[in-house]
C-alpha positions in Angstrom: 6.5 1.5 3.5 8.0 4.6 2.0 9.7 5.9 -1.2 10.7 8.9 -3.3 9.9 10.2 -6.7 12.4 11.6 -9.2 13.5 11.3 -12.8 15.7 8.6 -14.2 18.4 11.1 -14.9 18.3 12.4 -11.3 18.4 8.9 -9.9 21.6 8.2 -11.9 23.3 11.2 -10.4 21.9 10.3 -7.0 23.4 6.8 -7.2 26.9 8.0 -7.9 26.9 10.4 -5.0 25.2 7.9 -2.6 27.7 5.2 -3.3 30.6 7.6 -2.9 29.4 8.8 0.5 28.9 5.2 1.7 32.4 4.2 0.6 33.9 7.0 2.7 32.6 5.1 5.8 33.5 1.7 4.3 30.0 0.6 3.3 29.2 -1.0 -0.1 25.4 -0.6 0.5 23.0 0.9 2.9 20.6 -0.9 5.2 19.5 1.1 8.2 19.2 -1.7 10.6 22.8 -2.7 10.0 24.2 0.7 10.8 25.1 1.9 14.2 24.7 5.7 13.9 26.9 6.3 16.9 29.9 4.7 15.1 29.2 6.6 11.9 28.6 10.2 13.1 27.3 12.4 10.3 26.7 9.6 7.8 22.9 9.5 8.1 22.6 13.2 7.9 24.8 13.3 4.8 22.8 10.6 3.2 19.5 12.4 4.0 21.0 15.6 2.4 21.8 13.6 -0.8 18.3 12.4 -0.9 17.0 15.9 -0.4 19.1 17.1 -3.4 17.6 14.6 -5.8 14.1 13.6 -4.7 11.1 15.5 -6.0 8.6 14.1 -3.6 8.2 11.6 -0.8 5.5 9.1 -0.1 4.9 6.8 2.9 2.3 4.8 4.8 2.6 3.3 8.2 0.1 0.6 9.1 -0.5 -0.2 12.7 -0.6 -3.9 12.5 -2.1 -4.6 15.9 -5.0 -2.2 15.1 -5.5 -3.7 11.6 -5.9 -7.2 13.1 -8.1 -5.9 16.0 -10.5 -3.8 13.9 -10.7 -5.7 10.6 -11.9 -9.2 10.2 -9.4 -11.6 8.6 -11.9 -12.6 6.0 -12.2 -9.0 4.9 -8.5 -8.3 4.3 -8.0 -11.8 2.8 -10.7 -11.0 0.3 -8.7 -8.0 -0.8 -5.3 -9.9 -0.9 -4.1 -7.5 1.8 -1.8 -7.7 4.8 0.0 -4.7 6.4 2.7 -4.7 3.8 0.4 -4.9 0.8 -2.0 -2.4 2.3 0.8 0.1 2.7 2.1 -0.6 -0.8 -1.2 -0.2 -2.4 -1.9 3.1 -0.5 1.5 4.5 -1.7 0.6 3.5 -5.3 -2.7 5.3 -4.9 -1.0 8.4 -3.7 1.4 8.3 -6.6 -1.6 8.0 -9.0 -3.4 10.9 -7.4 -0.2 13.0 -7.5 0.3 12.3 -11.2 -3.3 13.3 -11.9 -3.1 16.5 -9.9 0.1 17.4 -11.9 -1.5 16.5 -15.2 1.1 13.9 -16.1 0.6 11.9 -19.3 1.3 8.6 -17.4 1.8 7.4 -13.9 5.5 7.1 -13.1 7.0 3.6 -12.8 6.8 2.2 -9.3 9.7 0.1 -8.1 9.2 -2.1 -5.0 11.9 -4.0 -3.1 12.1 -7.8 -3.6 12.3 -10.1 -0.6 9.7 -8.3 1.6 7.1 -10.5 3.2 3.7 -9.8 1.6 5.0 -9.3 -1.9 2.7 -11.9 -3.4 -0.3 -10.2 -1.9 0.8 -6.8 -3.1 1.4 -8.1 -6.7 -2.0 -9.8 -6.7 -3.6 -6.6 -5.5 -1.9 -4.3 -7.9 -2.7 -6.6 -10.7 -6.4 -6.5 -9.8 -6.1 -2.7 -9.5 -4.7 -2.6 -13.1 -1.7 -0.7 -11.9 0.8 -0.3 -14.7 4.5 0.2 -14.7 5.3 -1.8 -11.5 8.4 -3.9 -11.0 10.2 -5.5 -8.1 14.0 -5.2 -7.8 16.5 -5.8 -5.0 17.9 -3.0 -3.0 21.3 -4.7 -2.9 22.9 -6.6 -5.8 21.8 -10.2 -5.7 22.8 -13.4 -7.5 20.2 -15.1 -9.6 20.2 -18.7 -8.4 19.1 -20.1 -11.7 21.4 -18.3 -14.1 24.2 -17.2 -11.8 24.1 -13.7 -13.1 23.9 -10.6 -10.9 20.6 -8.9 -10.5 21.5 -5.2 -10.1 20.2 -3.2 -7.2 17.9 -0.3 -7.5 19.9 2.0 -5.3 17.0 4.5 -4.6 15.4 1.7 -2.6 18.2 2.1 -0.1 17.1 5.7 0.3 13.5 4.5 0.8 14.7 2.2 3.5 16.0 5.3 5.4 12.7 7.1 5.1 10.7 4.1 6.1 12.8 3.8 9.3 12.3 7.4 10.1 8.6 7.1 9.6 8.2 4.0 11.7 10.4 5.0 14.6 8.1 7.6 16.1 5.0 5.4 15.7 6.8 2.6 17.5 7.8 5.0 20.3 4.3 6.3 20.7 2.9 2.7 21.0 5.7 1.9 23.5 4.7 4.9 25.6 1.0 4.2 25.0 0.5 7.6 23.5 -2.3 8.5 21.2 -1.8 9.1 17.5 -0.4 12.6 16.8 1.1 13.2 20.3 4.7 13.0 19.3 6.2 16.4 19.4 8.5 17.7 16.6 11.2 18.2 19.1 11.5 14.4 19.5 12.1 13.9 15.8 15.6 13.1 14.5 18.0 15.4 12.6 17.6 13.0 9.7 13.9 13.4 9.6 14.1 17.2 9.7 16.2 17.0 6.5 13.9 14.6 4.8 10.9 16.7 5.9 12.0 19.4 3.5 11.1 17.2 0.6 7.5 17.7 -0.5 5.0 15.0 0.5 2.9 14.0 3.5 3.5 10.4 4.7 0.5 9.0 6.6 -0.5 6.4 9.2 -3.7 4.4 9.6 -6.0 5.7 12.3 -8.7 3.7 14.0 -11.5 5.4 12.2 -10.0 4.6 8.8 -9.7 0.9 9.8 -13.3 0.9 11.0 -14.2 1.9 7.4 -11.8 -0.6 5.9 -13.9 -1.7 3.0 -14.6 1.9 1.9 -11.0 2.8 2.2 -9.6 0.0 0.2 -12.2 0.4 -2.5 -11.2 4.0 -2.8 -7.5 3.1 -3.2 -8.6 2.4 -6.8 -9.6 4.9 -9.5 -10.1 8.6 -9.1 -12.2 8.8 -6.0 -10.4 11.3 -3.7 -12.6 10.9 -0.7 -11.3 7.7 0.8 -7.6 8.2 0.6 -7.6 11.4 2.6 -9.4 9.7 5.6 -6.1 8.7 7.1 -4.1 10.8 9.5 -1.2 13.0 8.5 1.8 11.4 10.1 3.7 14.5 11.1 2.9 16.8 14.0 2.3 20.3 12.9 5.0 22.9 13.5 4.7 24.5 16.9 2.4 21.9 18.4 0.7 18.6 18.2 -1.9 17.3 15.8 -4.6 14.7 15.6 
């Protein structure tokens, strides 16, 4: 899961520029899996640059599902109303709260999650128990309300989040395909799109084995002000000039 932080005013400007660029290539909306980058040369880089112009910060969490199921008993994550999706969503919410606190904000910014993702019910239950305020779910693409027939407008920034999530997930998937250990993906293998998004402040993360071994402590520390637990997860990105663990 991944997302960006900005002001409402900035998101309005972003939306106009984002839609205009998509229309140049004949797209009414953006969904990374539907787009063949070879047929739309330059589009992804242009979209990433638009995001860079308007986003203040990025957040992200990659959960290695196989490791979650291998190292954590089902009864344990059932107790916390967590699956991979809700674990990632809750971690991102915790990072936003900590960021808001470090920057002395009067309130935590509103969190907007995409509707339709598997695991939403677990995430809603978990956030409710965490007493997380200002959380809503909205589609990334305009949808028709089956009951009323009215259009539920899309939250266009969620389309930008989809691009970031793809760029975060791709290296992890490649490392697992090649049976590489966490952190052994060189920066030279990263895409031009990621190198643009990387300029936005923020450090996306991925679960490591040791954080899942201490699953109970970690999820407990996703709540409140305790800073100790949340940092016991690996920085996603290799450091410049080399590899990192």
